C-alpha positions in Angstrom: -0.3 0.1 -0.1 3.0 2.2 0.8 4.8 1.7 -2.8 1.6 2.3 -4.4 1.3 6.2 -2.9 5.2 6.6 -3.1 4.7 5.4 -7.0 1.5 8.0 -7.3 3.6 10.8 -5.7 6.5 10.2 -8.0 4.2 10.0 -11.0 2.7 13.7 -9.9 6.2 15.1 -9.3 7.2 13.7 -13.0 3.9 14.9 -14.4 4.7 18.5 -12.8 7.9 18.6 -14.1 7.1 17.9 -17.6 4.2 20.3 -17.7 6.7 23.2 -16.4 9.2 22.1 -19.3 6.6 22.6 -21.7 5.6 25.8 -20.7 9.6 27.3 -20.1 10.2 25.6 -23.9 7.2 27.6 -25.4 8.5 30.9 -23.6 12.3 30.4 -24.7 11.3 29.1 -28.0 8.8 31.9 -28.8 9.9 34.4 -31.2 9.3 38.4 -31.1 7.9 40.2 -34.0 10.7 42.9 -33.8 13.9 40.5 -32.3 16.9 42.5 -31.9 18.7 39.3 -31.2 17.8 38.1 -34.7 20.5 40.7 -35.7 23.2 39.5 -34.0 25.9 37.5 -35.9 26.6 34.1 -34.4 29.8 35.4 -32.6 27.9 38.1 -31.2 25.0 35.8 -29.6 28.2 33.8 -28.4 29.8 36.7 -26.4 26.4 37.7 -25.2 26.1 34.1 -23.8 28.9 34.3 -22.3 28.3 37.7 -20.6 25.3 36.3 -19.3 26.6 33.7 -17.5 28.6 36.3 -15.6 32.1 36.1 -17.5 34.3 39.2 -17.6 35.6 40.3 -21.6 39.2 38.8 -20.4 37.4 35.6 -19.6 35.4 35.6 -22.7 38.3 36.2 -24.8 40.2 33.4 -23.4 37.4 31.0 -23.9 36.5 32.1 -27.3 40.2 32.7 -28.3 40.3 36.3 -29.2 41.7 39.7 -27.8 39.7 41.7 -25.2 39.2 44.6 -27.6 37.4 41.8 -29.9 34.9 41.2 -27.5 34.7 44.6 -26.6 33.7 45.3 -30.0 31.2 42.5 -30.1 29.2 43.9 -27.5 29.3 47.8 -28.6 26.7 48.9 -30.9 27.8 50.4 -34.0 28.6 54.3 -34.5 25.0 54.4 -36.5 23.2 52.8 -33.8 24.4 54.7 -31.2 22.9 57.9 -29.4 23.6 60.7 -31.4 25.2 63.6 -29.3 24.4 67.3 -30.5 27.7 69.3 -31.0 27.5 72.8 -29.4 28.7 75.6 -31.8 
C-alpha cells in the first residue's frame, strides 16, 4: 500500500516537471516580431551568452580565443546605432 502511494507521488512530480518544462520551452522558443537578437551574428550571440553567464571580457576572450578588444567590439553598438550627440557650436 505504501509503495503505491510513493509511485503515485513520483508520477505526479514527474507530470508537474513535464508541464513546467513544456511551459518554459514555449516561452524560450517563442520569437518576437521585432527581435533585436535576430540581428546578431553567431559570434555576437556567443559573446552575449557568455556575458549572461557572468564572464568578464578577459574570460570571454580567453574562452573564444580572441583579444579583449575584439570582445568589446562585439558588445559595442556600431556608431550609426549609438545615441547621437548634438554638437555645441
